[in-house]
C-alpha positions in Angstrom: 9.9 41.3 -8.5 10.2 39.7 -12.0 10.7 35.9 -11.8 14.0 34.3 -12.8 14.6 30.7 -13.6 16.0 30.0 -10.1 13.1 31.7 -8.4 10.3 29.9 -10.2 10.3 26.6 -8.3 10.5 28.4 -4.9 7.6 30.5 -5.7 5.6 27.5 -6.9 6.4 25.6 -3.7 5.6 28.5 -1.5 2.2 29.0 -3.3 1.1 25.5 -2.3 -0.9 24.7 0.8 1.6 22.5 2.7 3.3 22.1 6.1 6.8 22.9 4.6 7.5 24.5 1.1 11.0 23.2 1.3 9.8 19.8 1.8 8.0 20.0 -1.3 11.2 21.1 -3.2 13.2 18.5 -1.5 10.9 15.8 -2.4 10.8 16.9 -6.0 14.7 16.8 -6.0 14.7 13.3 -4.5 12.4 12.0 -7.3 14.6 13.8 -9.9 17.7 12.3 -8.4 16.3 8.8 -8.4 15.3 9.2 -12.1 18.7 10.6 -12.9 20.6 7.7 -11.2 18.4 5.3 -13.2 19.0 6.9 -16.4 22.0 6.2 -18.9 24.0 8.7 -16.8 24.3 5.9 -14.3 27.1 4.4 -16.6 29.2 7.6 -16.9 32.6 6.9 -15.6 32.8 10.0 -13.4 29.2 9.1 -11.8 30.4 5.5 -11.2 33.4 6.7 -9.3 31.1 8.7 -7.1 28.7 5.7 -6.4 31.4 3.2 -6.0 32.9 5.3 -3.3 29.7 6.6 -1.5 27.0 4.1 -2.3 23.6 5.0 -1.1 21.7 5.2 2.2 19.1 2.5 3.0 16.2 4.9 2.0 17.7 5.6 -1.4 18.8 2.0 -2.2 15.3 1.0 -1.6 13.8 3.7 -3.8 16.3 2.7 -6.7 15.2 -0.9 -6.4 11.5 -0.3 -6.0 11.5 1.7 -9.1 12.1 -1.3 -11.2 13.1 0.9 -14.1 16.8 -0.2 -14.4 17.4 -3.2 -12.1 20.6 -4.1 -14.2 22.0 -0.7 -13.6 21.3 -1.1 -9.9 23.0 -4.4 -9.8 26.0 -3.1 -11.5 26.2 -0.2 -9.0 26.0 -2.5 -6.1 28.5 -4.9 -7.6 31.3 -2.4 -8.0 30.5 -0.6 -4.7 30.9 -3.8 -2.8 34.2 -4.5 -4.7 35.6 -1.2 -3.8 34.5 -1.1 -0.2 35.6 -4.8 0.5 39.2 -3.9 -0.9 39.3 -1.2 1.8 37.9 -3.6 4.6 40.0 -6.5 3.5 43.1 -4.4 3.9 42.0 -3.8 7.7 41.1 -7.4 8.2 44.4 -8.7 6.7 46.7 -6.2 8.3 45.2 -7.2 11.7 44.8 -11.0 11.3 47.9 -12.2 13.0 47.5 -9.9 16.0 43.8 -11.0 16.5 44.9 -14.6 16.2 47.5 -13.9 18.9 44.8 -12.1 21.0 42.6 -15.2 20.7 45.4 -17.2 22.2 45.9 -14.9 25.0 46.5 -17.0 28.3 44.1 -16.9 31.2 46.4 -14.7 33.4 46.5 -12.0 30.7 42.7 -12.3 30.3 42.2 -11.8 34.0 44.4 -8.6 33.9 42.6 -7.3 31.0 39.3 -7.6 32.9 40.6 -4.9 35.3 42.3 -2.7 32.8 41.4 -3.5 29.1 44.6 -3.8 27.2 45.2 -2.1 23.9 45.0 -5.4 22.0 45.3 -5.7 18.2 41.6 -6.8 18.3 40.5 -3.6 19.9 42.6 -1.5 17.5 41.0 -3.4 14.6 37.4 -2.9 16.0 38.2 0.9 16.3 39.5 1.2 12.7 36.6 -1.0 11.3 33.8 0.9 13.1 35.4 4.2 12.0 35.4 2.9 8.4 31.8 1.7 8.6 30.7 4.9 10.4 32.1 6.9 7.4 30.6 4.6 4.8 27.2 4.8 6.6 27.3 8.6 6.5 27.8 8.7 2.6 25.0 8.6 0.0 25.4 10.0 -3.5 21.7 11.1 -3.5 21.6 12.5 -0.1 24.6 14.6 -0.8 23.3 15.9 -4.1 19.9 16.8 -2.4 21.8 18.5 0.3 23.8 20.8 -2.2 20.6 21.7 -3.9 18.6 22.5 -0.8 21.4 24.7 0.4 21.0 26.8 -2.8 17.2 26.8 -2.2 17.7 28.1 1.3 20.0 30.8 -0.1 17.5 31.8 -2.7 14.6 31.7 -0.3 16.3 34.2 2.2 17.4 36.5 -0.7 13.9 36.5 -2.1 12.4 37.3 1.4 14.1 40.6 1.5 14.0 41.4 -2.2 10.3 40.6 -3.0 7.6 42.0 -0.5 5.1 39.8 -2.1 7.2 36.7 -1.3 7.7 37.9 2.1 4.1 38.1 2.7 3.6 34.6 1.2 6.1 33.3 3.6 4.6 35.0 6.6 1.0 33.8 5.7 2.1 30.1 5.2 2.2 27.1 7.6 6.0 27.6 8.4 8.5 24.8 7.9 9.4 21.3 9.3 12.1 21.3 12.1 15.1 20.1 9.8 14.2 22.8 7.2 13.8 25.5 10.2 17.4 24.4 11.1 18.6 24.9 7.4 17.1 28.4 7.2 18.6 29.4 10.6 22.2 28.2 9.5 21.8 30.0 6.1 20.6 33.2 7.8 23.7 33.3 10.1 26.0 32.6 7.0 24.5 35.0 4.5 22.8 37.9 6.1 24.1 40.9 7.9 23.5 41.0 11.7 20.5 43.2 11.3 18.9 41.3 8.5 19.7 38.0 10.3 17.8 39.3 13.5 14.8 40.4 11.4 14.6 37.2 9.6 14.9 35.0 12.7 12.5 37.0 14.7 9.9 36.6 11.7 10.8 32.9 11.3 10.5 32.3 15.1 7.0 33.8 15.2 6.0 31.8 12.2 7.3 28.5 13.7 5.9 29.1 17.1 2.4 29.8 15.7 2.4 26.8 13.4 3.8 24.4 15.8 1.1 25.3 18.3 -1.4 24.8 15.5 -0.1 21.3 14.8 -0.1 20.5 18.5 -3.8 21.5 18.9 -4.6 19.3 16.0 -2.9 16.3 17.5 -4.4 16.9 20.7 -8.1 17.0 19.3 -7.2 13.9 17.3 -6.4 12.1 20.5 -9.5 13.5 22.2 -11.7 12.2 19.5 -11.2 8.7 20.8 -12.8 9.7 23.8 -16.6 8.4 23.6 -17.8 11.8 24.8 -16.5 13.4 21.6 -17.8 10.7 19.3 -20.2 13.0 17.6 -17.9 16.0 17.6 -16.3 17.3 14.3 -12.9 16.2 13.6 -12.1 19.9 12.6 -8.6 19.9 11.1 -7.3 16.8 12.9 -8.0 13.9 10.6 -4.7 14.0 9.1 -2.9 15.4 12.1 -0.7 12.3 12.6 1.2 12.5 9.1 1.2 16.3 9.2 2.8 16.3 12.7 5.3 13.7 11.7 6.3 15.9 8.6 6.7 19.0 10.9 9.0 17.2 13.2 11.1 15.1 10.6 10.5 16.5 7.2 8.3 14.7 4.5 7.8 10.9 4.5 5.7 8.2 2.6 2.4 7.8 4.3 -0.4 5.5 3.3 
């Protein structure tokens, strides 16, 4: 099949000797996203609206800071993000302050009754609202959401290529499979995008690929552990020297290993 602009990165990733080609694509997208966020685009009004509202997860805040490429820009992002989120939190705090103060002055008799059946106090209502707000904030990340959208498209194209290009299908089948998170992504995409018959064909092939390669990883980890037995001191490490980082990648997706 003649390559198109959107198939080139996928073909390149699946040509590499790696535990998960989709991890290769995602890592590249993450690096590109960090560079984009540190570029002048950081100051564009629509982008600032997004970062003010969503912020970043712990991993991506760390990567933005550690890049040391635009510390002022990161500072400005943090400043306005805090301002926007504290406005929301302060509304919750202010609206509940009097009720919480009243709860703090609750007499001993009411406290005793509350130990049997916890009352629907203003304090408890505030806690529920604040935890809900913080859970929602914790779940948002401008970079994570950007990567997720791109990876969904990559999964779409991967499955499309699987049925359109016999050479690509063979490349997938002869590869090392996928990490569990990207295995899940492919399963969800297959269900959404394929006919029942094609879905069954793809899932059957994918399951065979995953089973054989998860067993391969398990054998490598087992031999890595067995090498610590003095009886195996002189035996070859075979393929197990890097079994730990490869197995972690297989279970959780790519990471930063030293």
